[in-house]
C-alpha angles and dihedrals in degrees: 000000000000113000133192120222135160092272095053120095117217125220098204122199103197095170127177117244105287119252112251094013125077097217133133126249114281117270115255121281136200124244086267092057096251124134114261108243105172134018120207117225114214104253092208095051104084094180094057092045090052094048092048092046091050088050093050093048091049089052092051093049092046090051092047092051089051090050092054094045091048091051090049091054092047088052096048095041096241095151101176092051091044088059090049090056091048093050091049092049091051088048093055094042093050097047097077114050097180142044132240115230126197102034097097129247116315121241106260117203115234117260112269130211120231092212095098100025122115120204097246091056094047093047093049090052090055093046092048090046092051093049093048091048092052091046091051090052090050091048092052093046090051092050092051090046095052091049093047093239095150099167090058093039086058089054094054090045088054090057092049092049092047092053105089115215088203089067095058117093139206091210089204105064094212087067089064104029122060119230124285098242097070113129123214092217109136137063102227115184094206091052091047088053091051091049093051089050093049095047089051092053090044089057093044087054091064105035095157137007108279093018122098130175102206093187090060092047091052091050092048091050092053091049094050090049090046089056095052094046093047101036109028092161095053119120086233098067100092093048088047093052089051092054093045087054088048094053094047092046101042103034111023106029092232097149100171093048092047090051092051093052095044089053092053088049092065094033092057090042115017090184094051112149096216120095097250092138091049094052093045091050091052090054095052093043106040105020104032101025091222098148100181094056092042093053092049092050094047085054089055091048088058089053102039111023100058085130086082113043094184090063090045092053091047092050090051090050093048094047088053092048096044092047093049088049090053091052 
């Protein structure tokens, strides 16, 4: 077993997300190129032991909350949200590729029955667990930074880099997506600057067919969302909503989130000249198999997306095929 102590020099590989492959940065390695398995906590450093213990306890509590929420969704048959909880659990579990030794056993929360749990309480427990876990990571990183313990700081930074913000979920969509009644009414220079930066990142994220820089797409997504959150009256909110939907759909297979943002794009600007309705129709039709919703949106495409006759023709064709299949 490979162990990290104060006399071992780390050869860290904090890589950016690889172009063309949506994979996290590599886990930390020793100077010999072997994966780090365990990290020794200095037994005489009470502050380090406390910070590591807090992180371990926060990890256990976060996992427990996700298990309860997942069990609730299994019980209630909410399949899509069940998958969200599974993805978030995998995200958390995969973020840390090594274990700490010498900090004592973490405080593990007791098992909880889902019999009397409601969704709001279970979701709040996950959100609180996520916040606390991130805060404990930051606290440990700050401690190592202050002490000049750069090898261990790199380990914590690796956990943070491997934890994917895309694979964390609101579970209630209204917590992520602003209301439908926003109006893109004002030209706001700061919002226009954000939009230009986001579009640049979005295009850099797909430089050539078959090549994707997922790191750039993540950065673009965050900037588009930042624009909507900070400048809800900007003339750029509907376009931003469309591109948020695009990134979720094309690069991260987040169908429900993509649908919610596409819908906001045409709700905020019913005359938008971007194919939000077409993209939403495709998800309902091809990915989710919801024929009724797909037919309705293809009809909307024929009314509102005449700026792209290829999409109108395809919508007409799919309406005919789906209607005949229904018969």
